C-alpha positions in Angstrom: -15.2 198.9 95.3 -16.2 196.2 97.8 -19.4 194.3 97.3 -19.4 191.1 99.4 -22.1 188.9 100.8 -21.6 186.6 103.8 -24.1 183.9 104.4 -24.7 183.8 108.2 -27.5 181.3 108.0 -29.2 179.4 105.2 -31.4 176.9 107.1 -35.2 176.9 107.4 -37.6 177.0 110.3 -36.4 173.8 112.1 -33.0 173.5 113.7 -30.3 171.8 111.6 -26.8 170.8 112.9 -24.2 173.2 111.6 -26.6 175.6 109.8 -28.4 178.6 111.3 -31.7 180.2 110.2 -31.7 182.7 107.4 -29.4 185.8 107.6 -27.0 187.4 105.1 -24.7 190.3 105.6 -23.9 192.5 102.6 -20.7 194.6 102.8 -20.8 197.4 100.3 -17.8 199.7 100.7 -17.7 199.0 104.4 -21.4 199.8 104.9 -23.2 196.8 106.2 -26.7 195.7 105.3 -28.4 192.7 107.1 -30.9 190.7 105.1 -33.1 188.7 107.4 -32.1 188.0 111.0 -32.9 184.5 112.1 -32.0 183.1 115.5 -28.2 182.9 116.1 -27.4 185.8 113.8 -25.4 187.5 116.6 -23.3 184.4 117.2 -22.7 184.1 113.4 -21.6 187.8 113.3 -19.1 187.1 116.0 -17.9 183.8 114.4 -17.2 185.6 111.1 -15.6 188.7 112.8 -18.2 191.3 112.1 -19.3 194.0 114.6 -23.1 194.2 114.9 -22.6 197.9 115.7 -21.6 198.5 112.0 -25.0 197.4 110.7 -27.1 200.4 109.9 -29.7 198.8 107.7 -31.8 195.7 108.2 -34.1 194.1 105.6 -36.7 191.5 106.7 -38.4 189.6 103.9 -41.4 188.3 105.8 -42.7 187.3 109.2 -41.9 183.7 109.5 -39.7 183.3 112.6 -36.7 181.9 110.9 -36.3 185.3 109.2 -36.7 187.7 112.1 -36.6 185.9 115.5 -33.0 187.1 116.0 -33.9 190.7 115.4 -35.2 191.5 118.9 -32.0 190.1 120.5 -29.8 192.0 118.0 -31.6 195.3 118.7 -31.5 194.7 122.4 -27.7 193.9 122.3 -27.1 197.1 120.3 -28.9 199.0 123.0 -27.0 197.3 125.9 -23.7 198.0 124.1 -24.5 201.8 124.0 -25.5 202.3 120.4 -26.8 205.9 119.8 -26.8 206.1 116.0 -30.0 205.3 114.2 -30.8 202.0 112.5 -33.2 201.6 109.6 -35.4 198.6 109.3 -37.2 197.7 106.1 -39.9 195.1 106.9 -43.6 194.2 106.8 -45.7 196.6 108.9 -46.7 194.1 111.6 -43.1 193.8 112.7 -43.4 197.2 114.3 -46.1 195.9 116.6 -44.1 192.7 117.4 -41.0 194.8 118.4 -43.1 197.3 120.4 -44.8 194.4 122.4 -41.4 192.8 123.1 -39.8 196.0 124.3 -42.9 196.9 126.3 -43.1 193.6 128.3 -39.3 193.4 128.8 -39.4 197.1 129.9 -36.8 198.0 127.4 -36.5 201.5 126.1 -34.1 201.5 123.1 -31.8 204.5 123.4 -31.2 204.9 119.7 -33.7 205.8 116.9 -35.2 202.9 114.9 -36.5 204.2 111.6 -39.0 201.8 110.2 -39.8 201.6 106.5 -42.8 199.5 105.6 -42.3 197.2 102.7 -45.2 196.2 100.4 -45.5 192.5 99.4 -47.9 193.2 96.6 -45.8 195.5 94.4 -42.3 196.1 93.3 -40.6 199.4 94.3 -37.3 201.1 94.9 -37.1 201.4 98.7 -33.6 202.7 99.3 -30.8 204.5 97.6 -27.5 206.0 98.7 -24.2 206.8 97.0 -23.3 203.1 97.0 -26.4 201.2 96.0 -30.0 201.0 95.2 -32.4 198.5 96.8 -35.5 197.4 95.0 -38.2 195.2 96.6 -40.2 192.7 94.6 -43.0 190.3 95.2 -42.2 186.7 96.2 -44.9 184.1 96.3 -44.9 182.4 99.6 -47.5 181.1 102.1 -47.6 184.6 103.7 -46.8 188.0 102.1 -43.1 188.0 101.3 -40.7 190.5 99.7 -37.4 189.9 97.9 -34.7 192.5 97.8 -32.4 193.3 94.9 -29.2 195.2 95.8 -27.6 197.0 92.8 -24.3 198.7 93.2 -24.2 202.3 91.9 -21.5 203.0 89.3 -18.9 205.3 90.5 -17.7 208.2 88.4 -14.2 207.8 87.2 -11.5 209.9 88.8 -9.5 212.0 86.4 -6.0 213.1 87.3 -6.0 216.5 85.7 -2.2 216.9 86.0 -1.7 213.8 83.8 -4.2 215.0 81.2 -2.5 218.4 81.1 0.9 216.7 80.9 -0.3 214.7 77.8 -1.9 217.9 76.5 -5.4 216.4 76.5 -8.2 218.9 76.7 -11.0 218.3 79.2 
């Protein structure tokens, strides 16, 4: 089972040579989860050999620019590259308005569904689950409302080879 994180950026709000604003990419069994999306995220994905089109889930912790300024460009590039499958964004509610305004004034109509899940910065909650993992949000104390994300890999059931059990005369 694969569970790998790639740090695409670990810098803060002001530019730093050789470091990009915050973004991490989690690969859990070849499903990709983007955590924050600072400027330069697309370039970092290219640098590390990841295809943005494989990202189906985006988690934005809070609305300081170094955590989401790359998202509008990423969503626009996915549109320009012909994406049709949905993308799910977990983020503070005002991000919906920010995206809508950007797309309105750039006269961009995204051709794929964006499913928006509002995160709450005042309480912990399980916000996502699939066969591979569970994502819990939790409160972080920052200058503005901020959410942390905990990714827990689900345990897989063991596979039994019935023929071997029968061969060893083990009852199941």
